[in-house]
C-alpha positions in Angstrom: 200.1 206.3 75.4 200.2 203.2 77.6 196.4 203.2 77.9 196.1 203.4 74.1 198.5 200.5 73.6 196.6 198.4 76.2 193.3 199.1 74.4 194.8 198.0 71.2 196.2 194.8 72.8 193.0 193.8 74.8 190.5 194.5 72.0 191.4 191.5 69.9 191.4 189.3 73.0 187.8 190.1 73.9 186.8 189.9 70.3 188.1 186.4 70.2 186.4 185.5 73.5 183.0 186.8 72.3 183.4 185.1 68.9 184.2 181.8 70.6 181.3 182.1 73.0 178.9 182.8 70.2 180.3 180.0 68.0 179.8 177.5 70.8 176.4 179.0 71.5 175.4 180.0 75.0 172.5 177.6 74.8 174.8 174.8 73.7 177.1 175.4 76.6 174.2 175.3 79.0 173.0 172.0 77.6 175.0 168.8 77.1 175.3 165.4 75.7 172.6 164.4 73.3 170.4 167.4 74.2 171.0 170.9 72.7 169.0 174.1 72.4 168.0 175.3 69.0 165.9 178.5 68.5 164.9 178.3 72.2 163.6 174.8 71.7 165.2 171.8 73.6 166.2 169.2 71.1 167.4 165.6 71.7 169.6 164.2 69.1 169.4 160.4 68.6 172.3 160.2 66.3 171.0 161.7 63.1 167.4 161.8 64.2 165.8 164.6 66.3 162.9 165.0 68.8 161.7 167.8 71.1 162.7 167.2 74.7 160.8 168.8 77.6 160.9 168.2 81.3 158.1 169.0 83.8 157.7 168.9 87.6 153.9 168.5 88.0 153.9 168.7 91.7 156.3 171.6 92.3 156.3 173.7 89.1 153.6 172.5 86.9 153.8 175.3 84.3 157.5 175.5 84.0 159.5 173.6 81.4 163.1 172.3 81.8 165.7 171.3 79.4 167.7 168.5 81.2 168.7 169.7 84.6 166.0 169.4 87.3 166.2 171.9 90.2 164.8 169.7 92.9 164.3 166.0 93.6 160.7 165.3 92.9 158.3 163.6 90.6 159.4 164.5 87.0 158.0 164.0 83.6 160.1 163.8 80.4 158.3 164.2 77.1 160.1 163.2 73.9 158.1 164.5 70.9 159.5 163.2 67.6 160.6 165.6 64.9 162.0 163.0 62.6 159.1 160.9 61.3 161.4 157.9 60.9 161.4 157.4 64.7 157.7 156.4 64.5 158.8 153.2 62.7 161.4 152.3 65.3 161.3 150.8 68.8 162.5 153.2 71.5 163.6 152.4 75.0 164.5 154.9 77.7 166.8 154.5 80.6 168.0 156.6 83.6 171.2 155.6 85.3 173.1 157.2 88.2 176.4 158.9 87.2 178.3 156.6 89.6 181.7 157.5 88.2 180.9 161.3 88.2 181.7 161.7 84.6 179.5 164.8 84.3 178.5 166.7 81.2 181.1 165.0 78.9 179.7 161.5 79.4 179.3 159.4 76.3 177.9 155.9 75.9 181.5 154.5 75.7 182.2 156.0 79.2 179.4 154.0 80.9 181.4 150.8 81.1 179.4 148.3 79.1 175.9 146.8 79.4 176.4 145.2 82.8 177.7 148.4 84.4 174.8 150.3 82.9 172.2 147.8 84.2 173.8 148.0 87.7 173.5 151.8 87.7 170.0 151.9 86.3 167.2 153.4 88.4 164.5 153.5 85.7 163.9 151.7 82.5 161.2 151.6 79.8 161.2 148.6 77.6 161.5 149.0 73.8 158.3 150.0 72.1 157.0 151.7 69.0 155.3 155.0 69.5 153.3 155.5 66.3 151.9 158.9 67.6 155.4 160.2 67.9 155.3 161.0 71.7 157.1 159.2 74.5 156.2 160.2 78.0 158.4 159.2 80.9 157.5 159.7 84.6 159.9 159.1 87.4 160.1 160.2 91.0 163.6 161.3 91.9 164.3 161.0 95.6 168.0 161.9 95.7 170.0 164.9 94.4 173.0 164.1 92.2 174.2 163.4 88.7 172.3 161.2 86.3 172.5 160.1 82.7 169.6 159.5 80.4 170.0 157.0 77.6 167.7 156.6 74.6 168.0 153.8 72.1 166.1 153.8 68.8 166.1 150.4 67.1 165.1 150.2 63.4 163.1 146.9 63.1 163.7 146.3 59.4 167.4 147.2 59.1 168.4 146.2 62.7 170.3 149.4 63.1 170.4 151.1 66.5 170.7 154.8 67.2 171.7 156.2 70.6 171.4 159.4 72.6 173.2 160.0 75.9 172.4 163.1 77.9 173.9 163.8 81.4 171.8 165.9 83.8 171.7 166.9 87.4 168.9 166.7 90.0 169.0 169.3 92.8 171.6 172.0 92.9 173.2 172.5 89.6 176.9 172.5 89.6 178.5 175.0 87.2 182.0 173.7 87.7 182.0 172.0 84.4 180.8 175.1 82.6 183.5 177.2 84.3 186.1 174.7 83.1 185.0 175.1 79.5 185.0 178.9 79.8 188.5 178.9 81.3 189.7 176.7 78.4 188.2 179.1 75.9 189.8 182.0 77.8 193.2 180.4 77.6 192.8 179.4 74.0 192.0 183.0 73.1 195.0 184.3 75.0 197.3 181.9 73.1 195.8 182.7 69.8 196.0 186.4 70.3 199.6 186.1 71.7 200.7 184.1 68.7 199.0 186.5 66.3 200.5 189.4 68.2 204.0 188.3 67.4 203.1 189.1 63.8 200.7 191.9 63.6 197.8 191.8 66.1 199.7 193.4 69.0 202.0 195.4 66.8 201.4 199.0 67.7 202.3 201.5 65.1 204.8 204.1 66.3 203.6 207.7 66.1 204.4 209.6 63.0 207.0 211.7 64.7 208.9 208.6 65.6 208.7 207.3 62.0 209.9 210.6 60.5 
């Protein structure tokens, strides 16, 4: 009887956990900032505009593609291939900064401390330019492991509007501490949800017929 009651109690919890994991999307959890994974394709979101994002390590793993995190410090190529045609009419600049404050995967543009702090932390910068063919190639040789943040600005020349994408990434050994933190938060949230619901009916175990008679 106790085993049956435990099964009834634990089933909603795991259902909630699985539903939450699916809702967030495994690919979304393993990507961060302005980069996401949609239909097994790495997408960079520059506010409302989109582009394919692909990383390569030509010297080490020439045929392998990466979506953000780079497994080793080496020469790396980032390719931004426009999906939104509107980007062809804009000037784009690309910047890589060190994550000096160790913000991690939750980093936003507001977290970077303003233009002066961004420039001080910059290790690579491509001046604003229009890419009428819709492809921006970036090549940089990483010499140190650690956390970095990529910043893309798209400036609409006619309207003066500027759109931004910020995507944190790591070079070298990938730390999964941030992902564990989100999973634990999901775990706790499911527990609270199921407990609260159980006070009403989720955990309510119907007594056997003999007891109700």
